[in-house]
N, CA, C and O atoms as a DFTB+ gen file, in Angstrom:
376 C
 N C O
     1  1      59.319     137.968     115.563
     2  2      59.896     138.950     114.699
     3  2      60.413     140.150     115.506
     4  3      61.556     140.572     115.330
     5  1      59.591     140.680     116.366
     6  2      60.012     141.789     117.221
     7  2      61.103     141.325     118.183
     8  3      62.024     142.078     118.502
     9  1      60.989     140.073     118.643
    10  2      62.010     139.531     119.553
    11  2      63.377     139.497     118.875
    12  3      64.398     139.746     119.515
    13  1      63.392     139.189     117.584
    14  2      64.659     139.133     116.855
    15  2      65.289     140.511     116.744
    16  3      66.500     140.657     116.915
    17  1      64.486     141.511     116.462
    18  2      65.015     142.872     116.352
    19  2      65.522     143.347     117.708
    20  3      66.583     143.965     117.796
    21  1      64.773     143.060     118.753
    22  2      65.213     143.427     120.108
    23  2      66.498     142.696     120.460
    24  3      67.393     143.277     121.073
    25  1      66.597     141.432     120.080
    26  2      67.822     140.661     120.303
    27  2      68.999     141.301     119.579
    28  3      70.105     141.361     120.118
    29  1      68.767     141.777     118.364
    30  2      69.815     142.469     117.615
    31  2      70.276     143.743     118.305
    32  3      71.472     144.032     118.350
    33  1      69.312     144.519     118.851
    34  2      69.684     145.729     119.587
    35  2      70.461     145.387     120.848
    36  3      71.434     146.064     121.182
    37  1      70.040     144.347     121.547
    38  2      70.761     143.930     122.757
    39  2      72.167     143.466     122.399
    40  3      73.130     143.803     123.089
    41  1      72.288     142.690     121.316
    42  2      73.603     142.227     120.874
    43  2      74.496     143.412     120.507
    44  3      75.676     143.432     120.859
    45  1      73.942     144.395     119.805
    46  2      74.715     145.585     119.441
    47  2      75.157     146.353     120.677
    48  3      76.295     146.817     120.751
    49  1      74.263     146.486     121.641
    50  2      74.608     147.185     122.878
    51  2      75.709     146.451     123.637
    52  3      76.631     147.078     124.160
    53  1      75.613     145.118     123.698
    54  2      76.638     144.326     124.394
    55  2      77.992     144.475     123.701
    56  3      79.017     144.631     124.363
    57  1      77.993     144.425     122.368
    58  2      79.248     144.594     121.625
    59  2      79.843     145.971     121.908
    60  3      81.040     146.103     122.164
    61  1      78.993     146.987     121.857
    62  2      79.473     148.346     122.107
    63  2      79.994     148.500     123.526
    64  3      81.019     149.146     123.742
    65  1      79.301     147.916     124.495
    66  2      79.705     147.994     125.891
    67  2      81.042     147.285     126.119
    68  3      81.935     147.832     126.766
    69  1      81.176     146.082     125.593
    70  2      82.422     145.320     125.768
    71  2      83.587     146.030     125.089
    72  3      84.683     146.104     125.644
    73  1      83.349     146.550     123.889
    74  2      84.425     147.256     123.183
    75  2      84.817     148.535     123.907
    76  3      85.989     148.914     123.902
    77  1      83.859     149.200     124.526
    78  2      84.170     150.420     125.267
    79  2      84.965     150.093     126.523
    80  3      85.944     150.772     126.836
    81  1      84.551     149.063     127.236
    82  2      85.257     148.677     128.460
    83  2      86.673     148.197     128.144
    84  3      87.623     148.548     128.843
    85  1      86.811     147.384     127.078
    86  2      88.117     146.837     126.731
    87  2      88.942     147.788     125.868
    88  3      90.075     147.474     125.503
    89  1      88.376     148.952     125.542
    90  2      89.043     149.959     124.725
    91  2      89.509     149.385     123.383
    92  3      90.649     149.575     122.960
    93  1      88.575     148.671     122.729
    94  2      88.817     148.096     121.411
    95  2      88.099     148.921     120.360
    96  3      87.140     149.632     120.661
    97  1      88.566     148.823     119.134
    98  2      87.861     149.439     118.019
    99  2      86.641     148.571     117.708
   100  3      86.783     147.398     117.361
   101  1      85.462     149.136     117.830
   102  2      84.251     148.336     117.708
   103  2      83.820     148.102     116.265
   104  3      83.014     147.208     116.008
   105  1      84.330     148.874     115.326
   106  2      83.908     148.718     113.931
   107  2      84.220     147.333     113.361
   108  3      83.332     146.723     112.765
   109  1      85.446     146.804     113.517
   110  2      85.689     145.462     112.981
   111  2      84.880     144.384     113.696
   112  3      84.512     143.385     113.077
   113  1      84.602     144.559     114.959
   114  2      83.821     143.568     115.705
   115  2      82.381     143.551     115.196
   116  3      81.802     142.485     114.986
   117  1      81.809     144.738     115.001
   118  2      80.465     144.813     114.431
   119  2      80.437     144.153     113.054
   120  3      79.504     143.418     112.730
   121  1      81.466     144.420     112.243
   122  2      81.521     143.850     110.900
   123  2      81.587     142.324     110.944
   124  3      80.878     141.647     110.199
   125  1      82.436     141.786     111.815
   126  2      82.581     140.335     111.920
   127  2      81.283     139.686     112.397
   128  3      80.870     138.657     111.862
   129  1      80.643     140.279     113.394
   130  2      79.381     139.725     113.901
   131  2      78.314     139.780     112.812
   132  3      77.542     138.835     112.651
   133  1      78.267     140.872     112.070
   134  2      77.294     140.989     110.981
   135  2      77.525     139.917     109.923
   136  3      76.583     139.255     109.490
   137  1      78.772     139.748     109.510
   138  2      79.093     138.744     108.487
   139  2      78.757     137.340     108.982
   140  3      78.208     136.536     108.228
   141  1      79.078     137.036     110.232
   142  2      78.773     135.711     110.785
   143  2      77.267     135.460     110.784
   144  3      76.822     134.372     110.417
   145  1      76.488     136.445     111.186
   146  2      75.034     136.276     111.218
   147  2      74.453     136.084     109.814
   148  3      73.574     135.246     109.612
   149  1      74.941     136.854     108.856
   150  2      74.438     136.728     107.484
   151  2      74.837     135.388     106.880
   152  3      74.014     134.734     106.240
   153  1      76.076     134.970     107.069
   154  2      76.520     133.682     106.532
   155  2      75.742     132.537     107.181
   156  3      75.364     131.579     106.505
   157  1      75.507     132.634     108.470
   158  2      74.713     131.612     109.160
   159  2      73.289     131.557     108.612
   160  3      72.733     130.472     108.444
   161  1      72.697     132.710     108.333
   162  2      71.356     132.752     107.747
   163  2      71.351     132.136     106.354
   164  3      70.412     131.426     105.994
   165  1      72.386     132.400     105.573
   166  2      72.476     131.831     104.225
   167  2      72.632     130.318     104.293
   168  3      72.013     129.591     103.516
   169  1      73.449     129.851     105.210
   170  2      73.651     128.401     105.351
   171  2      72.368     127.715     105.795
   172  3      72.007     126.666     105.260
   173  1      71.689     128.289     106.751
   174  2      70.455     127.679     107.237
   175  2      69.369     127.692     106.166
   176  3      68.607     126.732     106.045
   177  1      69.293     128.766     105.394
   178  2      68.247     128.862     104.382
   179  2      68.490     127.927     103.209
   180  3      67.549     127.576     102.497
   181  1      69.724     127.521     102.997
   182  2      70.044     126.665     101.866
   183  2      70.230     127.453     100.588
   184  3      70.230     126.875      99.500
   185  1      70.389     128.753     100.696
   186  2      70.518     129.629      99.537
   187  2      71.839     129.422      98.801
   188  3      71.920     129.700      97.605
   189  1      72.857     128.948      99.478
   190  2      74.186     128.860      98.890
   191  2      74.456     127.538      98.178
   192  3      75.600     127.262      97.816
   193  1      73.440     126.725      97.972
   194  2      73.648     125.446      97.301
   195  2      73.226     125.555      95.843
   196  3      72.561     126.512      95.445
   197  1      73.622     124.562      95.055
   198  2      73.278     124.575      93.638
   199  2      71.789     124.258      93.443
   200  3      71.099     123.845      94.375
   201  1      71.322     124.459      92.229
   202  2      69.910     124.235      91.928
   203  2      69.479     122.793      92.113
   204  3      68.386     122.530      92.616
   205  1      70.334     121.846      91.707
   206  2      69.988     120.438      91.865
   207  2      69.863     120.051      93.333
   208  3      68.944     119.328      93.720
   209  1      70.782     120.532      94.133
   210  2      70.743     120.219      95.562
   211  2      69.534     120.890      96.229
   212  3      68.906     120.303      97.110
   213  1      69.214     122.111      95.811
   214  2      68.052     122.808      96.358
   215  2      66.769     122.046      96.012
   216  3      65.884     121.901      96.856
   217  1      66.670     121.568      94.787
   218  2      65.490     120.802      94.377
   219  2      65.384     119.507      95.172
   220  3      64.290     119.113      95.577
   221  1      66.507     118.848      95.396
   222  2      66.493     117.610      96.181
   223  2      66.117     117.890      97.630
   224  3      65.380     117.115      98.239
   225  1      66.614     118.988      98.189
   226  2      66.267     119.345      99.563
   227  2      64.783     119.662      99.686
   228  3      64.138     119.254     100.652
   229  1      64.237     120.390      98.707
   230  2      62.817     120.745      98.752
   231  2      61.929     119.504      98.628
   232  3      60.854     119.440      99.224
   233  1      62.389     118.517      97.845
   234  2      61.575     117.317      97.627
   235  2      61.562     116.406      98.847
   236  3      60.594     115.676      99.061
   237  1      62.614     116.439      99.641
   238  2      62.711     115.488     100.748
   239  2      62.374     116.066     102.107
   240  3      62.230     115.314     103.071
   241  1      62.245     117.384     102.213
   242  2      61.977     117.955     103.524
   243  2      60.475     118.089     103.767
   244  3      59.681     118.215     102.834
   245  1      60.115     118.058     105.035
   246  2      58.708     118.206     105.403
   247  2      58.353     119.690     105.512
   248  3      59.226     120.556     105.450
   249  1      57.061     119.966     105.676
   250  2      56.625     121.356     105.814
   251  2      57.165     121.978     107.088
   252  3      57.478     123.168     107.117
   253  1      57.278     121.175     108.147
   254  2      57.818     121.694     109.404
   255  2      59.284     122.074     109.254
   256  3      59.727     123.097     109.776
   257  1      60.040     121.234     108.529
   258  2      61.454     121.538     108.307
   259  2      61.621     122.818     107.496
   260  3      62.475     123.650     107.801
   261  1      60.799     122.968     106.465
   262  2      60.877     124.173     105.638
   263  2      60.495     125.409     106.445
   264  3      61.137     126.454     106.330
   265  1      59.454     125.290     107.256
   266  2      59.036     126.418     108.088
   267  2      60.132     126.788     109.074
   268  3      60.408     127.971     109.273
   269  1      60.768     125.788     109.700
   270  2      61.849     126.045     110.645
   271  2      63.004     126.754     109.946
   272  3      63.560     127.719     110.470
   273  1      63.359     126.268     108.761
   274  2      64.481     126.818     108.007
   275  2      64.223     128.276     107.612
   276  3      65.084     129.137     107.793
   277  1      63.052     128.538     107.081
   278  2      62.725     129.896     106.647
   279  2      62.608     130.834     107.846
   280  3      63.128     131.949     107.812
   281  1      61.931     130.393     108.903
   282  2      61.745     131.229     110.089
   283  2      63.077     131.593     110.725
   284  3      63.301     132.752     111.072
   285  1      63.950     130.628     110.880
   286  2      65.245     130.906     111.513
   287  2      66.144     131.767     110.632
   288  3      66.913     132.579     111.147
   289  1      66.062     131.607     109.326
   290  2      66.841     132.465     108.433
   291  2      66.378     133.907     108.532
   292  3      67.198     134.822     108.597
   293  1      65.068     134.115     108.545
   294  2      64.531     135.464     108.678
   295  2      64.909     136.060     110.027
   296  3      65.284     137.229     110.110
   297  1      64.812     135.261     111.079
   298  2      65.172     135.762     112.415
   299  2      66.643     136.168     112.490
   300  3      66.974     137.186     113.097
   301  1      67.520     135.383     111.882
   302  2      68.943     135.744     111.892
   303  2      69.198     137.027     111.105
   304  3      70.026     137.845     111.506
   305  1      68.504     137.207     110.002
   306  2      68.662     138.445     109.244
   307  2      68.113     139.645     110.014
   308  3      68.658     140.746     109.932
   309  1      67.032     139.425     110.763
   310  2      66.493     140.511     111.579
   311  2      67.420     140.846     112.741
   312  3      67.519     142.006     113.140
   313  1      68.095     139.847     113.281
   314  2      69.089     140.105     114.328
   315  2      70.268     140.880     113.742
   316  3      70.832     141.749     114.407
   317  1      70.639     140.570     112.507
   318  2      71.781     141.227     111.871
   319  2      71.490     142.670     111.487
   320  3      72.422     143.458     111.327
   321  1      70.224     143.036     111.336
   322  2      69.877     144.392     110.907
   323  2      70.319     145.469     111.898
   324  3      70.953     146.433     111.467
   325  1      70.026     145.370     113.208
   326  2      70.548     146.392     114.130
   327  2      72.077     146.389     114.233
   328  3      72.686     147.426     114.495
   329  1      72.686     145.231     114.029
   330  2      74.150     145.172     114.042
   331  2      74.700     145.959     112.855
   332  3      75.689     146.679     112.990
   333  1      74.066     145.823     111.699
   334  2      74.472     146.598     110.525
   335  2      74.241     148.081     110.762
   336  3      75.078     148.904     110.391
   337  1      73.125     148.430     111.371
   338  2      72.851     149.834     111.678
   339  2      73.916     150.390     112.625
   340  3      74.385     151.513     112.440
   341  1      74.292     149.620     113.621
   342  2      75.356     150.031     114.538
   343  2      76.681     150.196     113.821
   344  3      77.433     151.128     114.105
   345  1      76.968     149.298     112.895
   346  2      78.204     149.399     112.118
   347  2      78.222     150.673     111.286
   348  3      79.235     151.371     111.238
   349  1      77.119     150.976     110.640
   350  2      77.054     152.186     109.815
   351  2      77.173     153.442     110.666
   352  3      77.881     154.379     110.297
   353  1      76.487     153.465     111.796
   354  2      76.553     154.629     112.684
   355  2      77.970     154.833     113.200
   356  3      78.481     155.953     113.189
   357  1      78.610     153.753     113.655
   358  2      79.976     153.863     114.183
   359  2      80.948     154.270     113.081
   360  3      81.867     155.053     113.321
   361  1      80.752     153.747     111.889
   362  2      81.660     154.077     110.792
   363  2      81.622     155.562     110.455
   364  3      82.663     156.166     110.196
   365  1      80.441     156.150     110.457
   366  2      80.339     157.558     110.079
   367  2      80.519     158.512     111.246
   368  3      80.738     159.702     111.022
   369  1      80.436     158.041     112.476
   370  2      80.670     158.921     113.626
   371  2      82.133     159.022     113.986
   372  3      82.577     160.044     114.508
   373  1      82.880     157.981     113.717
   374  2      84.303     157.957     114.110
   375  2      85.184     158.313     112.930
   376  3      86.408     158.346     113.062
């Protein structure tokens, strides 16, 4: 859990560093990275499927698969949190 948040801070720092060196506007890059991370978390969690498909997935998956799915979805959302914080800070500072 802490590793995911630290990974998010490192990712935000790398984005900011690359955008500064390349003299790019970092706000759209932060936004795109945030959206990609959230969509990836939604896809992995299975949240975007219909109720019938979710019920079928729950009935056929093992406990290890469910644990992997939930853990990785939470980790991706935790990685996206510092990216969102960076986006908000950059949006209101610039």
